N, C-alpha and C positions, 0 to 999 in steps of 0.2 A: 503536733499540728502545725501547720504554716501559719504564720502571723499574716494579717492582711498589710498588702503594699499601700501603705499611706505616705502622703508627702512628708518629708523630714527623716523617715526611717532610714536606717543604714543596713546594707548587707555586704559589709566588707569581708565577713567570713566565707560567704559563698561567691565572691567574685571571680576567683579562678577556677573554682569547680564548675560554676553553672553560669553560662554566657546569657540567661535568659531570666525573665522575672517570674515568678509564680503568681497564678491568680490569686486574688484576695480571698475568693469565696470557695476554693476547692482545697481539700485536705484528705488524709488518709488515716484510718484508723482500724485496728483489727484485720489488717490485710483486706479492707472493702473500702473503695473509694466513696466518700460522703461528700455532702454539701455542708459546709460549716460556717456559722456566722456567730460569733460571739457577743458581738455589741447589741444586735436587735434581733426580735423573734422573725418567723417567716411571715408569708402572706396569710391574712386572717388572724393573727395573733397566735398562731400555734407555733411550737418549738419545732426546730429543724430535726431533719432524720437522724442526725448523728446525736442529737441530744435526747430524743424520746424513745429509741429503740434500739436494740441490741443488734448490730448488724450481722446478717447471716450470709447475705448474696448480692452481688453487684447490681445495682439498679440502674445502670446507664447501659445503652445499647452497645457500647464498644469500648474497649480498653485493650491494653497490651499486658498488664501486671499489675499486682496490687501495689508494688513499691515502686512504680514509674511515675516520673513527674506528670503533673495534669497535662502540659502541652504534648506530651508524647501519647498520653491516654485519649485525648480528645482530638488529635490531629486530623484534619480533614472533616470534622464534624460541625455544620454550620446550620443554625435556625433560621428560617426564612418566614418573613411576616410581609403581608400585603398592607398597604396604607395608603391614604391618600391625603391631600393638603389643599385647603381651600385658600387659594392666593387672590389676594385683592388686587382688584384692577382699577386705578384710578384715572379720572379724567376721560372716560369712555362710556359712551351713552348705551353701547349695544351689550354691553356686561358690565356686572358689579364685581364679580369675582370669578374664579376659574378653577376647576377641579384638575389636579395634577396628580398622577399615580405615581407610587414608589414602591421599591423592594428594599426591606430592611433586613440586613444579614447580621446575624450575631454570632462569633466565632467562639466555639467553646473553650478553645484551646487557650487563649488569653483575654478574654472578654472585650474584644475589640468588635467595633460596629461600623459598617458601611453602609451607605444609602445610595441606591442607583434610582435613576429615573429612566423607564424604559422609552425608546424611541418612538414618537408617534409622528406619522407621515404628514408633511404639511402644517405641522403646528407652529413653526415660526419661532420657536424657543430652543435655548440650547439645553441639550438633553444629555445623559449619560451619567457619569459620577457626580453624585450630588453632595455628599459627605465622603471623603477618602476613609480608608480604614485606620481607627485608631481608637482608643478608650474615650468615652465621652462622659463627663462629669454631669452630674444631677443639677437641676435648677435651683437657684438659691431658695432658701438659705443653706441647703446641703451640697454646696459646690464642692466641698472637700471630698466627697464620695464620688463612685462611678456607677454607672449602670451595670447592673448584674441580671442574671437569668430571671430572677422572681420580680423584677419590674415589668417583665412582658407579659402580655395575655391578648386575648382576642376581645374586640369590641371595647378597647380603652384608647385614651388620648395620651400621647408620650412626647415630651418637649425635648427638642434638640437645638440648642442654641437659640432660644427665643421662638422657633416654629414648631406649632403644634401639629403633630401627625396623628392620625387617626387609623388605628389597626383595626381592619373588618374581617381579616382571614390570615391563614398560615398553611403551609403544606403538610402533607401526613406525617413526615418524619418529625416535625415540629410537634405536632399534636401527641404522637406517641411519646416522644421524649418528656414533653412537660407533664403528661399523665403518669409516667414512671417517677419523675420527679415529686409528685405529689401536688401538682398545681391544678386547681380547679379552673377548668376552661370555660369562657363564656361561650354562648351561642354565636355562631359567625353571623357577620353582617354583610351589606353589599355597599358597593361604591357609587354614590349618585352619579348622575350622568352630567356632563358640562352643559350648562344652558345655553352657551353660545354655539357650541358645535351641533347641538341639537337643533338649534334656530337655522343654523346655515344648511344642514342636511335636509330639513323640511323644506327651505326655499328652493334648494336644488331639485328636489322631487317634484315640486309643483310649478316651477317657473321654466318653461322651454326656452332655449337658446333663440337668439334672434337668428343665427346662421345654423340650419341642421348640419349635423355632422354624421359623417358615414365611417364606420369603423373598417377601415381596409389595410390591414397590417399584415404583411408577410415575411416581416424580418425574422419571427422566430422559426418559421419553417426553414427559411434560408440557413440561419444558424445552425439548425439541428441537423440538416440533410445536405449541406453544402459538400460537394465532392463526392457525393454517394448517388450511384447510378445503377438502375436496374438493366439487365442486358437479356434479351430474348433472342433466340434463333428462329427464324421465319421461313415461310415459303410462299410465294406468290405463284400459283399455277395459272398460267395463261395459255397452256398448250391448247386449249379449245378454240382459240382465236386463230386468225390467218397469221403465220409465221411467228406464232407465239411459242413460247417455251417455260420450263420451270425455272423460277428465279429465286436464288437463295439470298435472305435478306438477314441484317442484325439490326435489332429495335433496341434503342436506348431510352431509357425513360428516366428522366432527371427528378430526383425527390425533391430537390430545393425548391423548383416552380412548376412542376407539373407538366413539363414540356416533352416532346417526344422527337428524336430524329432518327433516320433509318438509313443504313448504309447496304450497298449490295455488294454479295461476295462474287467476284467475277472470275471462273475457272480459266484456265490457260486455252488460248487459242479459241476464244468465243467470238471475236469479230466485233465486240461491242467497245466502246469508247469507256475509258476507265474514269468515270465521273466520281467527284469527291463525296457526294450525298445523293441518295435516292429520295429523301424527303429531309428538307430543311428543318432545323430545329424550330419547335413552336407547339401551341397546343392544337392537339389534333380533334377536331369535332366527330362527335358519334355519327350523325346523320349528315354526311357530305357528299357532294359538293352541296352546301346550303344555298348558294346564290352569290349575286355581286352585290355588295353594299358600298354606300359612300363612305368616305373617311370620317370617322367619328360616330358612325351608327353602332357599331360593334364595341362597347366599352365598358369599363366597371362601374364608372359614375355618370350620372346624368346631370349636366349644367342646365340650370333653371333659367337665368337670364345674366345678363351683364350690366354694370351699373360703373358710373364714373365719378359720382360724389360731387362736393362743391367745386366751382370754378376756382375759388381763390385758393383752396387746399385739395386740388384734384387727387383722389386715389383710385386706382383701379382695382376691381375685386370681382367676385362672382358668388351666386348663390347655386347650391346643390338642390336637386329635386329630391326630397325625402321620400316621396312615394313611388318614384321611378317609373312614372307614366310613359309608356311607348318605349320601353326598353327591351331590347332584342335578346331573349333568352336562348342561349346556345349551351348544349350539354357536351363537355369536353371528356376525353377518356382519362380516368382517373387508375391509381395502382390497383384499385379494387377491381377493375374492370379487365384486368390482364391476368391470364393463367394459361397454363399448357392445355392445348387443345381448342383453345377459343379462337374464333375467327373475327378480326376486327376490320373495319372499313377504314382503308386510307385514301381517302378521296375517290372513291368509287371502286378501288381494287380490294379484293378479298384476301386478306393476308392471314394465313394460318401459324399461331405460335406453337413450335413444335419442342422447343427445350430451352433451358435458361441455365446460368452459370451457378457456381455455389453461393455466392453473396445473395443473389436473388433468392435462392431457397431458404437460405437462412433468414432472410427477411420476411418472408411470407410465413415461415414456420413461427416466428417471434410475434409478428403482428396479428395474423389472422388465423394461425393453428393449423395451416394446411400441412399435410404429411405426404400426400401422393403427388410425385413429380415424375410420372412415367413419361419418359420422352417418345416423340413421333418421328418416325424416319422422315427426315426431309430431303436426303440427297436422292437425286434421281437414280435409277439403276444404270450402271455402266453401259454404255452403248456395245454393241457386238465388236469383238476385236475383229479388225480386217486384217487377214495375214498378207504381209507384204512380201513379194516375190522379187528377188534380184536376178540380174542376168549372170551367168556362169562366168567363172574365173577365165580372164583372158590368156593368163600366162605371163603378163608383162608385170613386173614388180611384185611385192607380195600379195597376199590375199587382201590384208587389211586396207593396204593403199587402193586397190582396186575397188573395194567396197565403199571406201570414204567417197570416190568419185561418183558412187550411184546414189548417195544419201542427198547430196545438195548440189546447186549449179556450181558452186565455187568449191572444187576438193580442199579439204582440210586434212593435215596429216593425222594418222591414227593416234590417239592418246594412250599412252602407256600407264600401267597402275604405278603411280609415282610413290603412294604411300608404302606399297609392298616394296619398291626399291630402296627407300629410306629405312625400314625396319630391317632388311635382309641384305643390306650392302655390307661388304666387308669394313670392320674397323677395328683398330687395335689388334690383339690377338684372337678375334672372333672373325673368322673367314667367311661363315655361312656358305661354304662349299663344301659339297660331298664328294669325296673321292674314293672310286672303287678300282681294285686291280681285276683285270679281264684278259681272258685269252680269245683268240679268234677260232670260231667253230667252221673248219673247212676240211675238204678232203685234199687239198695241194699239199704235198710233202712239204714244201719249202715254208709254208705258212702255218705250220701246226704249232711249233713252239714260238709263235710271235706273241709277245706280252705288250699290253695296253694300259694305260690310266685313264679312266673314263671320269670327267669331273663334271659335275651338276650343280649349277649356280642356283642358289635359292631367290636370288635378287629379281631375275626375270626368266627362270625355267629355261635357260640355255643349257646347251651339253658341248662339250669339247672333249676330244680324244687325243691323246698324246702317246706316242711309243717311246720307251726308253731307248737310248742308243747303247746298243752292244757291240764292243769291238769283234772284229774277224767273224761277224755274222753274215756279212754279205747283203744286209737290208740297212739302208740309209738312216731310217728311224726319224724322230722328230714329231712335227704336228702332223696328225692323220686327219683330224677333222676341226675346222675353226669353230670358233664359238657361235653357234646358232639354235634355234629351236628345231627339234628333230620330230618329224610327223610319224604318226603310226602307221605301220604298212598296211597295204590293201585298201586304201582310199582312192576314190576317183580324182583325177587331177582337177578337170575342168567340170566343176559343180558351183552352185550358187551358195551353199553353205561353207562356214569356215571349216579348215581341217581341224583334227584333233591331234594334239601332240604329246609326247611322252611326258608324264608327270613323275614327281619325286617319290609317289606312294608306290610305283611300279618297280622300284629299283631296290634290290636286296641281295643278299648273298646267296648264290646259287640260282639266280634268275637269268633268263636269256633274253638279250635285248636286241632288236633289229634296228639298227642304225644306217639308214640310207641304203639298204641291201645287204649290209654286213651283219652277220650274226655273231653276237659276243656273249660269252659266259662269264658272269660276275663271280670271282674265286674269293675275293677278300676285300676289306675296306681298313682305311687307316683308324686310328684311334678316335679322332675328332668325329669321324662319321658314325663310329658305333656310339659314342657318348651323345651326339645330338639324337641319333635314333631312339635311345633309352630314355632320355628326357621327354621326348615327344612320342611317347608310345602309343597314344591315342590315333596318331596317323600313321604308323608303322607297327601293326601287330605282331610281326616277327621278333620285335625288340621287347615286347611286353612279356616280362618273366611270368605274370600269373597265367596267361592264356597258354604260354608253352608249357608250364608245368601241369596245367590242367589236361593238356594232351598226354602228358606223360603219365598222369594219374589213371588214364583210361587202360594202361598196361599192368593194372594192379595184380592180375592173375600171373603176371611173370615176375613179381618182386623177389620171391626167394631165388630165382634163376639169376636174376640181376645182380643181387648181392654176391652169389657165388661166383659169377664171372669176373666182378670186380675184386673180389677177395683173392681170386686165384692170380688175377694180373698183377695184385700188389704182393711181391714176393718177400719184400722187406718189412711188410706190416706198417708201413708209414701211413696208412689211411689216406693215400693220395696216389694218383697217376698221372701220367703225362697226357697231354691234348691228345695225340695222335691215339693213343690205347683208349682214351675215353670216347673220341669220336666213332672209332671202329665197334665199340661195344653197343653204343646208342644206336647208331644205325642199322646194326644187325639184328638188334631186339626189337626195334620200333617198326621195322620192314618199311620204310620210306614214308612214314607219318610225319617225320620231322625234316625241315629244310635245313640247308647248312647253316642259314642265319640263325635258326632257332637254337642249333646245337651251340653255336658260338655264344648266343645269349645266355643258355644254361652255363657254359664253361666260365664266362666273365662273372657270373653271379656267384659261383661257387670255387672261385679260383683262390689258391693258396697265395697270401702276399709275399712279395719278394723283399729282401732286404737291400735297400737302395742307397745303404750309408758305405761310403768307401771305407777301406782298413788304412792302417797305417802306413803300409807299404805304397799307398796311392797318396796320402795327405802329405807324407813329408817330402817325397818328390816334386810334388805341386809347390809346396812352399819354397823348397830350395830354387825352383825355376823362378819364381817370382822375385825371391831375394836376390838371386844371381842378376836377374835383369835390372834391377834398380841399384846393384852394387853396394847393398847394405851389410856392413860388417860390424857395427858398433853393437856386438852383444855383451861385451865386458862392462858398459856403462848400464846396460839394462839389469845385469846381475847386481851391480854395485847399487842401484836405486832400490832393487829388491831387498838386498842386505840391509839397507837403511831403514826400510820400513819394516823388517822383521826384527822388532825390539826384544822378541823372547828367544831369538836364534833358534828356531825350530826349522829353519829352511824350507817352511811351507808358507804360503800366502793364499788367501781366498782367490777364488777365480775372477771375481770382478775386479778386484785390485789389480791383478796382472794384465787384465783386459785394458783397464784404464792406463796402465804404465805403457802398453804397447801402443794405443792410441797417441797418447801424448807425445812417445818418442818418433811417431810417423813411420811405425812398422808397415813396410809395403806390402801388406796382405788385406785380401777382400775379408768383408765381414763374415761370409759363411764359412770361408776357409778358417778363419781364425777362431770362430766358435767351434767348428769341428775339432781342431786340434786341441783347445782347452777341454773339451768335453771327454777327449780320450786320455787326458793325462790327469783328469780328476779323481780323487779318492772317495770314498763313501760319505765323506764330512764336506765335499767341495772344495778340498785344499789342493793345491798344485806345489810339487817340488820344482821351484823355478830354476835350480841349477840343471837338472835333468831335461826341464822344458827347453831352455834356451840352448843347451849342448846339442838337442837334437834338431833345432833349428840352424845351428852355427854349421854352415856348408863349408867351410875352410877346415874345421877339425874333424867333424863327421860328414864325409862325402858320402853320397848315396849313390846308385846307378839312375841314370837319368829314365824318365818315364816315357815309354815307347808311346808313339801315336797311332791310336787305334784306327785302322782304316776301315770303312764300311764295306765289307764284302758281301755280295749278294749270295745268301744262303739259300741253297735248293732244298727244300723240305724233303723228307724221306717219303712222305705220303704222295701217291700217285694223283690223288684228288685235286691237290693243289696245284701242281703243274706250273708253278710259277715262281721267281724270285720274290718271295715275301716273307717276312718274319711270321712266326706261329703266333695266334691271338693270346694264348696264355700257355704257361708252362706247364703247371700243375692244378690239379682240380681235386678238391677233397669230396670224394665219392660217398663217403659215409654220412656226410651232413645231407647231402643229396637225397639218399635214400631215406634217412629220418624224416626229412621235410615231406617227400612225395609219398612214401609206403608206410611211414611210422615204425619202422623196424629199428630197434635199438642193437647197439653193440653188444656182442656175446662175450 
């Protein structure tokens, strides 16, 4: 058991282990927390629990462990007692003593006591902490001991530093704790009333003040509802009166002071002046107009009379009429009077509330429990649209310019679609220009073989036609049509409506386009055009591979025949055919169901990828050409540097080391060419024989024939349908994969 902590005792043994002092009355025995006092018996002369009974269970409401110290076991457990003190008042005839209430807190963890005095409004006394928390010694002659739990009970007097506190009650936790500790509680008492406070209260109840006071305080409402406004959408239907119409209004109800303001929503071209407010902010009477009143008649307070006081000490003042005789009572609109479907009186005008905003709905849901907020149509039905007729086109200038002269007195230029121009204008490598190869459909023998390039500019939907120059053809060539918008054929020239122009969705391979009377057949397109159409397949259905394959699936009955024809065309069993053969087979079996553009879409989707990497016969001459141009011959130094880094004398180095040496020596080769050369000399482990690599680059020792410049020769395709100098879209198509995806036929 722990010894009581008395003055003079020393605990040097536990100074380094425990930085706290144990309570003098708490101990532990047989793994059960007990109350122990070996010097004196408990209340009533009975022995303590630890001395009279064999412990079996813990008798305390809270604890952490049987071997834990007392301050841990009773942490945050406090006993609370209600007490009062009779404080004597000297030299005052109104009162001899004063009743002061206190709260006594007993902390079980270390037997400390704290006394607080609750604050009492307008008491005039300093209140709060009366005795700070510490251990309080007993009154003489037992001042060498401290107050413990067993010194407290209900309806007893307890002395702290010469002041007698009368405990009259405690809280529920304290009662339960003391009962479990074996303390017999006395019946609770009551705190007497302070005679002086009672006398003051009785005097205030029976004595009326000289000046009547009216409670008129709107500060709380202002603080609670400042900047909170209800908004209703209203309608004032004045169409029954002469020159009247329907007026749309917005009503604002300010919750801070119950005032209302109304604004008018003016549509365009109404002819009305844009006034800032329809109704200025203020309280809106329910029954208006009420009449004309003199200033001061409508007020919240009624002044009874005025007085000036004594002449020597003149003081202006006033008295209020407590009974408010003659006051004009006016009823004003409150928030409870406003709801959707209600008609309010706005100074003689019947205004219908049609709808409200979300804040207003949540406010009425919270305060009044309203759930139905069905809105009423407040907008007037649109007037019948009068068809505006314009005079026909005169033939001078463009149709848009002539139309602008009919819209206003001062003609303004036609506004182009600037947003479309910015989005679709050419920038960088993106041209936003679709180019088609075409030939002229004509019966003139001299014009049959003429080829053209038709360019469609997406930024402004204009078209230009250019004829390639061909030597000894007898045709000049060059610009055939400048960049303009091309009208569709068959339209009347002098009409009131704007003409229709050729759109980009009408252009595809195989289409016939009439450009100002010249009929062109679109034969092919460049790579950018085909890619653009495939990326925007929603606008170009001929480039949508899913739609094209769906058409091909309709020929499922011919699936076996299609496979046999492709197998017969593939003599070498390479599982692929060239483009011309593929087109002939598809066109003959589908019998005109597919256009040339759709065939090209299928061919591009199932094409066999080509090997674009050049071989050594091309890379070495290109490297020699660049080295000769820069007169670079210092290959021996490069080999010497490689030999220096080859410490193991294997005559091989990693590819990254040789690339770093070439960069540091400023070898005049481009990055792409150097990487391609290094990849060709690498072995399976990423090593390069540096002697053979630099020997191949040494154009003095290892000369190679110069690379001949490849001239672009216009290739005439063998197929008659193309009939123009243009490259074939793809070279080879994997027909077996196409048959498997479309018809589900596997390879035999």
